C-alpha positions as a Markdown table, in Angstrom:
| # | Residue | x | y | z |
|---|---|---|---|---|
| 1 | Met | -14.3 | 10.4 | -18.9 |
| 2 | Gln | -11.0 | 8.4 | -18.5 |
| 3 | Ile | -7.6 | 9.3 | -20.2 |
| 4 | Phe | -4.8 | 6.9 | -20.6 |
| 5 | Ser | -1.3 | 8.1 | -20.9 |
| 6 | Ser | 2.1 | 6.3 | -20.7 |
| 7 | Ser | 2.3 | 7.8 | -17.3 |
| 8 | Ala | -0.7 | 8.3 | -15.5 |
| 9 | Ile | -4.6 | 7.2 | -15.4 |
| 10 | Val | -6.9 | 10.3 | -14.6 |
| 11 | Lys | -10.5 | 10.4 | -14.2 |
| 12 | Thr | -13.0 | 13.6 | -13.4 |
| 13 | Tyr | -15.7 | 14.0 | -12.0 |
| 14 | Ala | -18.4 | 16.5 | -11.6 |
| 15 | Pro | -22.0 | 16.9 | -10.5 |
| 16 | Ala | -23.0 | 18.1 | -13.6 |
| 17 | Pro | -21.9 | 17.2 | -16.9 |
| 18 | His | -19.1 | 19.4 | -18.7 |
| 19 | Asn | -16.0 | 19.3 | -20.5 |
| 20 | Pro | -13.3 | 17.7 | -17.6 |
| 21 | Thr | -10.2 | 19.1 | -17.0 |
| 22 | Leu | -7.4 | 17.1 | -19.1 |
| 23 | Ile | -4.1 | 16.1 | -17.4 |
| 24 | Thr | -1.4 | 16.8 | -20.0 |
| 25 | Pro | 0.7 | 13.1 | -19.9 |
| 26 | Gln | 4.0 | 13.6 | -18.5 |
| 27 | Arg | 7.4 | 12.2 | -18.9 |
| 28 | Pro | 7.0 | 8.1 | -19.7 |
| 29 | Asp | 7.8 | 6.1 | -16.7 |
| 30 | Asn | 8.2 | 2.4 | -17.5 |
| 31 | His | 7.8 | 1.7 | -13.6 |
| 32 | Ala | 4.5 | 3.4 | -13.3 |
| 33 | Ile | 1.1 | 2.1 | -12.2 |
| 34 | Thr | 0.0 | 0.9 | -15.3 |
| 35 | Pro | -3.7 | 1.2 | -17.1 |
| 36 | Asp | -5.7 | -1.9 | -17.6 |
| 37 | Met | -4.1 | -2.4 | -21.2 |
| 38 | His | -1.1 | -3.3 | -19.4 |
| 39 | Met | -2.9 | -5.8 | -17.0 |
| 40 | Thr | -1.7 | -9.4 | -16.8 |
| 41 | Asp | -4.1 | -12.0 | -17.8 |
| 42 | Ser | -4.3 | -14.7 | -15.3 |
| 43 | Ser | -4.5 | -17.2 | -18.0 |
| 44 | Gln | -1.1 | -16.5 | -19.2 |
| 45 | Ser | 2.5 | -16.9 | -17.6 |
| 46 | Ser | 3.3 | -15.4 | -14.3 |
| 47 | Thr | 4.4 | -11.7 | -14.3 |
| 48 | Pro | 8.2 | -11.5 | -13.8 |
| 49 | Leu | 8.6 | -10.4 | -10.1 |
| 50 | Ser | 10.6 | -7.5 | -11.3 |
| 51 | Asp | 7.5 | -6.0 | -13.1 |
| 52 | Ala | 4.1 | -5.6 | -12.2 |
| 53 | Ile | 3.4 | -8.2 | -9.4 |
| 54 | Leu | -0.2 | -7.3 | -8.0 |
| 55 | Asn | -2.8 | -6.4 | -10.7 |
| 56 | Val | -6.2 | -5.3 | -10.1 |
| 57 | Lys | -8.3 | -5.2 | -13.3 |
| 58 | Asp | -11.8 | -4.0 | -13.4 |
| 59 | Val | -12.7 | -4.7 | -10.3 |
| 60 | His | -16.1 | -3.5 | -8.6 |
| 61 | Phe | -17.2 | -4.5 | -5.1 |
| 62 | Thr | -20.4 | -4.2 | -3.0 |
| 63 | Tyr | -20.6 | -5.6 | 0.4 |
| 64 | Pro | -23.0 | -8.5 | 0.9 |
| 65 | Gln | -26.7 | -7.4 | 1.8 |
| 66 | Thr | -26.2 | -4.0 | 0.3 |
| 67 | Thr | -26.8 | -2.4 | -3.0 |
| 68 | Ser | -24.5 | 0.8 | -3.0 |
| 69 | Pro | -21.0 | -0.1 | -4.7 |
| 70 | Val | -17.8 | 0.7 | -2.6 |
| 71 | Leu | -15.6 | 0.4 | -5.6 |
| 72 | Thr | -16.3 | 0.9 | -9.1 |
| 73 | Asp | -14.2 | -0.1 | -12.0 |
| 74 | Ile | -10.8 | -0.2 | -10.3 |
| 75 | Ser | -7.9 | -1.3 | -12.6 |
| 76 | Leu | -4.2 | -0.6 | -11.5 |
| 77 | Ser | -0.8 | -2.6 | -11.1 |
| 78 | Leu | 1.6 | -2.5 | -8.4 |
| 79 | Arg | 5.4 | -2.8 | -9.3 |
| 80 | Thr | 8.4 | -4.0 | -7.1 |
| 81 | Asn | 10.9 | -1.5 | -6.2 |
| 82 | Arg | 8.5 | 1.0 | -5.7 |
| 83 | Ile | 6.5 | 3.0 | -2.9 |
| 84 | Cys | 2.9 | 3.9 | -3.9 |
| 85 | Ala | 0.5 | 5.8 | -1.7 |
| 86 | Leu | -3.2 | 4.9 | -1.7 |
| 87 | Ile | -4.9 | 8.3 | -0.8 |
| 88 | Gly | -8.4 | 9.7 | -0.9 |
| 89 | Pro | -11.0 | 11.1 | 1.6 |
| 90 | Asn | -12.6 | 9.2 | 4.2 |
| 91 | Ala | -15.1 | 6.6 | 2.9 |
| 92 | Ala | -13.2 | 6.5 | -0.2 |
| 93 | Gly | -12.6 | 3.1 | -0.5 |
| 94 | Lys | -8.9 | 2.8 | 0.6 |
| 95 | Ser | -9.3 | -0.2 | 3.0 |
| 96 | Thr | -11.4 | -2.1 | 1.2 |
| 97 | Leu | -9.5 | -2.1 | -1.8 |
| 98 | Ile | -6.5 | -3.3 | 0.6 |
| 99 | Lys | -8.6 | -6.1 | 1.9 |
| 100 | Leu | -9.4 | -7.1 | -1.6 |
| 101 | Met | -5.7 | -7.2 | -2.4 |
| 102 | Leu | -5.3 | -9.3 | 0.4 |
| 103 | Gly | -7.8 | -11.8 | -0.5 |
| 104 | Gln | -10.1 | -10.9 | 2.4 |
| 105 | Leu | -12.7 | -9.9 | 0.3 |
| 106 | Ser | -13.4 | -11.2 | -3.1 |
| 107 | Pro | -14.2 | -8.8 | -6.0 |
| 108 | Thr | -18.0 | -8.6 | -7.3 |
| 109 | Gln | -16.8 | -8.3 | -10.6 |
| 110 | Gly | -13.1 | -8.2 | -11.9 |
| 111 | Ser | -9.9 | -9.8 | -11.0 |
| 112 | Ile | -7.0 | -9.5 | -8.7 |
| 113 | Thr | -3.9 | -11.6 | -9.2 |
| 114 | Leu | -0.7 | -11.9 | -7.6 |
| 115 | Gly | 1.6 | -13.0 | -10.5 |
| 116 | Ser | -0.8 | -15.6 | -12.6 |
| 117 | His | -2.7 | -16.6 | -9.2 |
| 118 | Ser | -6.1 | -15.1 | -8.2 |
| 119 | Val | -5.5 | -13.6 | -4.5 |
| 120 | Ser | -8.9 | -14.5 | -3.2 |
| 121 | Ser | -8.3 | -18.4 | -4.2 |
| 122 | Leu | -4.8 | -18.4 | -2.5 |
| 123 | Pro | -4.8 | -20.1 | 1.1 |
| 124 | Pro | -4.2 | -18.1 | 3.7 |
| 125 | Ile | -0.9 | -19.5 | 4.4 |
| 126 | Asp | 0.1 | -19.1 | 1.2 |
| 127 | Arg | -0.8 | -15.3 | 1.1 |
| 128 | Ala | 1.1 | -15.0 | 4.0 |
| 129 | Lys | 4.1 | -16.5 | 2.1 |
| 130 | His | 3.8 | -13.7 | -0.5 |
| 131 | Ile | 2.0 | -10.5 | 1.1 |
| 132 | Cys | 2.9 | -8.5 | 4.3 |
| 133 | Tyr | 0.5 | -6.7 | 5.9 |
| 134 | Val | 0.0 | -4.0 | 8.5 |
| 135 | Pro | -3.7 | -3.5 | 9.6 |
| 136 | Gln | -5.3 | 0.0 | 10.2 |
| 137 | Arg | -5.5 | -1.2 | 14.0 |
| 138 | Gly | -4.3 | -4.5 | 16.1 |
| 139 | Ser | -7.0 | -6.6 | 17.7 |
| 140 | Leu | -4.9 | -8.8 | 20.2 |
| 141 | Ser | -6.5 | -9.2 | 23.5 |
| 142 | Phe | -4.4 | -12.0 | 25.0 |
| 143 | Ala | -1.2 | -11.5 | 27.2 |
| 144 | Tyr | 1.3 | -11.8 | 24.6 |
| 145 | Thr | 4.2 | -10.1 | 25.1 |
| 146 | Val | 5.9 | -7.6 | 22.4 |
| 147 | Arg | 8.3 | -10.3 | 21.0 |
| 148 | Gln | 5.6 | -13.0 | 20.8 |
| 149 | Val | 3.6 | -11.0 | 18.6 |
| 150 | Val | 6.3 | -10.2 | 16.4 |
| 151 | Glu | 7.3 | -13.8 | 16.2 |
| 152 | Met | 3.8 | -14.4 | 14.7 |
| 153 | Gly | 4.9 | -12.6 | 11.6 |
| 154 | Arg | 7.0 | -15.8 | 10.9 |
| 155 | Phe | 4.0 | -18.3 | 11.3 |
| 156 | Ala | 4.2 | -19.3 | 7.5 |
| 157 | Leu | 7.7 | -19.0 | 7.0 |
| 158 | Gly | 9.7 | -20.6 | 9.8 |
| 159 | Lys | 11.1 | -19.0 | 13.0 |
| 160 | Ser | 13.8 | -17.0 | 12.8 |
| 161 | Glu | 15.7 | -15.1 | 15.8 |
| 162 | Ala | 17.4 | -12.8 | 13.4 |
| 163 | Ala | 14.3 | -11.7 | 11.7 |
| 164 | Val | 12.3 | -11.1 | 15.2 |
| 165 | Asn | 15.6 | -8.9 | 16.3 |
| 166 | Trp | 16.1 | -7.1 | 13.3 |
| 167 | Ala | 12.4 | -6.1 | 13.6 |
| 168 | Leu | 12.3 | -5.0 | 16.9 |
| 169 | Glu | 15.6 | -3.0 | 16.3 |
| 170 | Leu | 14.1 | -1.1 | 13.2 |
| 171 | Cys | 10.7 | -0.2 | 15.3 |
| 172 | Asp | 12.7 | 0.8 | 18.4 |
| 173 | Leu | 11.1 | -2.0 | 20.5 |
| 174 | Lys | 14.0 | -4.1 | 22.0 |
| 175 | Pro | 13.3 | -2.2 | 25.4 |
| 176 | Gln | 9.8 | -3.4 | 25.2 |
| 177 | Glu | 10.1 | -6.7 | 23.9 |
| 178 | Asn | 9.2 | -8.2 | 27.1 |
| 179 | Lys | 6.0 | -6.1 | 27.8 |
| 180 | Ile | 2.6 | -7.2 | 27.3 |
| 181 | Tyr | 1.4 | -5.9 | 24.1 |
| 182 | Ala | -2.3 | -5.2 | 25.4 |
| 183 | Glu | -0.8 | -2.9 | 28.4 |
| 184 | Leu | 1.3 | -0.7 | 25.5 |
| 185 | Ser | 0.0 | 2.5 | 24.2 |
| 186 | Gly | -1.8 | 2.9 | 21.0 |
| 187 | Gly | 1.4 | 4.3 | 19.3 |
| 188 | Gln | 3.7 | 1.4 | 21.0 |
| 189 | Gln | 1.1 | -1.3 | 19.7 |
| 190 | Gln | 1.0 | 0.1 | 16.0 |
| 191 | Arg | 5.0 | -0.2 | 16.1 |
| 192 | Val | 4.7 | -3.7 | 17.4 |
| 193 | Thr | 2.0 | -4.5 | 14.2 |
| 194 | Ile | 4.6 | -2.8 | 11.7 |
| 195 | Ala | 7.5 | -4.9 | 13.3 |
| 196 | Arg | 5.6 | -8.1 | 13.1 |
| 197 | Ala | 5.2 | -7.6 | 9.0 |
| 198 | Leu | 8.7 | -6.6 | 9.1 |
| 199 | Ala | 10.1 | -9.8 | 10.8 |
| 200 | Gln | 7.4 | -11.5 | 7.9 |
| 201 | Ser | 9.6 | -9.7 | 5.3 |
| 202 | Tyr | 13.1 | -10.4 | 6.4 |
| 203 | Thr | 15.5 | -12.5 | 4.0 |
| 204 | Asp | 18.7 | -13.9 | 5.6 |
| 205 | Pro | 21.3 | -12.2 | 3.2 |
| 206 | Ala | 23.6 | -15.4 | 3.5 |
| 207 | Ser | 21.2 | -17.8 | 2.2 |
| 208 | Ser | 20.3 | -18.7 | -1.0 |
| 209 | Pro | 16.4 | -18.2 | -2.1 |
| 210 | Ser | 15.9 | -21.8 | -2.1 |
| 211 | Gln | 16.7 | -21.7 | 1.6 |
| 212 | Asn | 14.7 | -18.6 | 2.2 |
| 213 | Pro | 10.8 | -18.7 | 2.0 |
| 214 | Ala | 10.8 | -15.0 | 2.6 |
| 215 | Ser | 12.4 | -14.8 | -0.7 |
| 216 | Lys | 9.0 | -14.9 | -2.5 |
| 217 | Leu | 7.6 | -12.1 | -0.3 |
| 218 | Lys | 7.3 | -9.1 | -3.0 |
| 219 | Val | 4.2 | -7.2 | -1.7 |
| 220 | Phe | 3.8 | -4.8 | 1.5 |
| 221 | Leu | 0.6 | -3.5 | 2.1 |
| 222 | Leu | -0.3 | -0.9 | 5.0 |
| 223 | Asp | -3.5 | 0.5 | 6.0 |
| 224 | Glu | -3.0 | 4.2 | 7.7 |
| 225 | Pro | 0.3 | 2.7 | 9.5 |
| 226 | Gly | 1.3 | 6.0 | 10.8 |
| 227 | Ser | -2.1 | 7.0 | 12.5 |
| 228 | Asn | -1.0 | 6.5 | 15.9 |
| 229 | Leu | 2.7 | 7.3 | 15.4 |
| 230 | Asp | 4.7 | 10.6 | 16.7 |
| 231 | Leu | 6.8 | 12.7 | 14.1 |
| 232 | Trp | 9.9 | 10.8 | 14.6 |
| 233 | His | 8.5 | 7.6 | 14.3 |
| 234 | Val | 6.5 | 8.1 | 11.1 |
| 235 | Gln | 9.6 | 9.4 | 9.7 |
| 236 | Gln | 11.6 | 6.1 | 10.8 |
| 237 | Met | 8.8 | 4.0 | 9.5 |
| 238 | Met | 8.5 | 5.7 | 5.8 |
| 239 | Asn | 12.4 | 5.3 | 5.8 |
| 240 | Val | 12.1 | 1.5 | 6.5 |
| 241 | Leu | 9.1 | 1.3 | 3.8 |
| 242 | Lys | 12.0 | 3.0 | 1.4 |
| 243 | Glu | 14.3 | 0.2 | 2.2 |
| 244 | Arg | 12.1 | -2.5 | 1.7 |
| 245 | Ala | 11.2 | -1.0 | -1.6 |
| 246 | Asp | 14.7 | -0.9 | -2.5 |
| 247 | Ala | 15.0 | -4.7 | -1.5 |
| 248 | Gly | 12.6 | -5.4 | -4.0 |
| 249 | Phe | 9.3 | -5.2 | -2.3 |
| 250 | Ala | 6.0 | -3.4 | -4.1 |
| 251 | Val | 5.0 | -1.1 | -1.2 |
| 252 | Leu | 1.5 | 0.1 | -0.9 |
| 253 | Val | 0.5 | 2.4 | 2.0 |
| 254 | Val | -2.3 | 4.0 | 2.9 |
| 255 | Leu | -1.8 | 7.6 | 3.8 |
| 256 | His | -4.1 | 10.8 | 4.8 |
| 257 | Asp | -0.8 | 13.3 | 5.0 |
| 258 | Leu | -0.6 | 14.6 | 1.5 |
| 259 | Asn | 2.8 | 15.8 | 2.7 |
| 260 | Leu | 4.0 | 12.4 | 3.5 |
| 261 | Ala | 3.0 | 11.0 | 0.2 |
| 262 | Ala | 4.5 | 13.8 | -1.8 |
| 263 | Arg | 7.9 | 13.1 | 0.0 |
| 264 | Tyr | 8.2 | 9.4 | -0.2 |
| 265 | Ala | 6.0 | 8.0 | -3.0 |
| 266 | Asp | 7.0 | 7.1 | -6.2 |
| 267 | Asp | 3.4 | 6.5 | -7.3 |
| 268 | Val | 0.2 | 7.6 | -6.0 |
| 269 | Ile | -3.4 | 6.0 | -6.3 |
| 270 | Leu | -6.2 | 8.7 | -5.5 |
| 271 | Leu | -9.6 | 7.5 | -4.8 |
| 272 | Asn | -12.8 | 9.5 | -4.1 |
| 273 | Gln | -16.2 | 7.8 | -3.2 |
| 274 | Gly | -15.2 | 4.6 | -4.8 |
| 275 | Asn | -13.8 | 5.7 | -8.0 |
| 276 | Leu | -10.2 | 6.0 | -9.3 |
| 277 | Val | -9.4 | 9.6 | -9.7 |
| 278 | Ala | -6.0 | 9.4 | -10.7 |
| 279 | Ala | -2.9 | 7.0 | -10.4 |
| 280 | Gly | 0.5 | 7.4 | -11.9 |
| 281 | Pro | 3.9 | 8.8 | -10.8 |
| 282 | Trp | 3.8 | 11.0 | -8.0 |
| 283 | Asp | 4.1 | 14.2 | -10.0 |
| 284 | Thr | 1.0 | 13.5 | -12.4 |
| 285 | Val | -1.2 | 12.8 | -9.5 |
| 286 | Leu | 0.0 | 15.3 | -6.6 |
| 287 | Gln | -1.3 | 18.3 | -8.7 |
| 288 | Lys | -3.0 | 21.2 | -6.6 |
| 289 | His | -6.2 | 21.3 | -8.9 |
| 290 | Ile | -6.6 | 17.6 | -8.5 |
| 291 | Leu | -6.3 | 17.5 | -5.0 |
| 292 | Glu | -8.6 | 20.7 | -4.4 |
| 293 | Asp | -11.5 | 19.0 | -6.6 |
| 294 | Val | -11.4 | 15.7 | -4.7 |
| 295 | Tyr | -10.7 | 17.0 | -1.1 |
| 296 | Arg | -13.1 | 20.2 | -1.7 |
| 297 | Val | -10.5 | 22.6 | 0.1 |
| 298 | His | -8.5 | 25.4 | -1.2 |
| 299 | Leu | -4.7 | 24.5 | -0.9 |
| 300 | His | -1.6 | 26.5 | -0.8 |
| 301 | Gln | 1.4 | 24.6 | -2.6 |
| 302 | Val | 5.2 | 25.2 | -1.9 |
| 303 | His | 8.2 | 23.1 | -2.8 |
| 304 | Ser | 10.6 | 21.7 | -0.4 |
| 305 | Glu | 14.4 | 23.0 | -1.1 |
| 306 | His | 15.4 | 20.0 | 0.7 |
| 307 | Thr | 13.4 | 17.3 | -1.3 |
| 308 | Asn | 12.3 | 19.1 | -4.5 |
| 309 | Arg | 9.1 | 17.8 | -3.8 |
| 310 | Pro | 5.8 | 19.7 | -3.2 |
| 311 | Met | 4.4 | 20.6 | 0.2 |
| 312 | Phe | 0.6 | 21.3 | 0.6 |
| 313 | Phe | -1.3 | 23.3 | 3.2 |
| 314 | Val | -5.0 | 24.2 | 3.7 |
| 315 | Asp | -5.4 | 28.0 | 2.6 |
């Protein structure tokens, strides 16, 4: 059963037929991830950048040469000025959904649009002008320096020393800028990858949009960016993503840390076994009984006095 409300999409799955738990609609939120009734038709005019910018509609995906679907009937929208956490157990389909949003894969059924354009139909250089991406792990094997790797983030937008220096500073990498990327620790390499995407997202505040190709960039996708980072750098990274959202980006970040999602996310998407379990403002999705059903653990929930957000611990 699927329940649509003004603030969330909720699906409940069970091994045997029964009456699903209904999620009571919460407060309306005009910036929430919206159900498919609010999706943008790619044949219509482009979605305003201040509204839904990346739309996933009725998407199914099965890898070639296989028969089992990885994603089934996924519909959601990403909006600017929001951090959205994409959560779910291992093999839920999170990384595949990111690759579909990037245009690296094409849906078996359904559509993914950036404004009025099909993402998979855009040439890679055009996608790089609109979408920043941090992969789960880097794959560079040549003897590039840290600075050279960060400069690669500008390949579709033009060189910018200011962008590279800004990104290196944000990611605490200035002391390592001349070191060889392949010789760094896993955590340092991940920070370089994040810095590369940040350099791509940089907009010179002194120039007009017509002078700034990066002003078109409005989507920031990150696949488990904190997996190799220590606590201090994870917090730093999330604060930088909040700044990017405040600057007008739609930020989607794959997280396994529920408490990180609870602290920083405006919206949450919860996947399980290729299905959309719930999507909406964080307080409609990060509910104890929903998470326990999906993760198959008993959770203890407390509230942080500092943030007034929930924290979850395995009981």
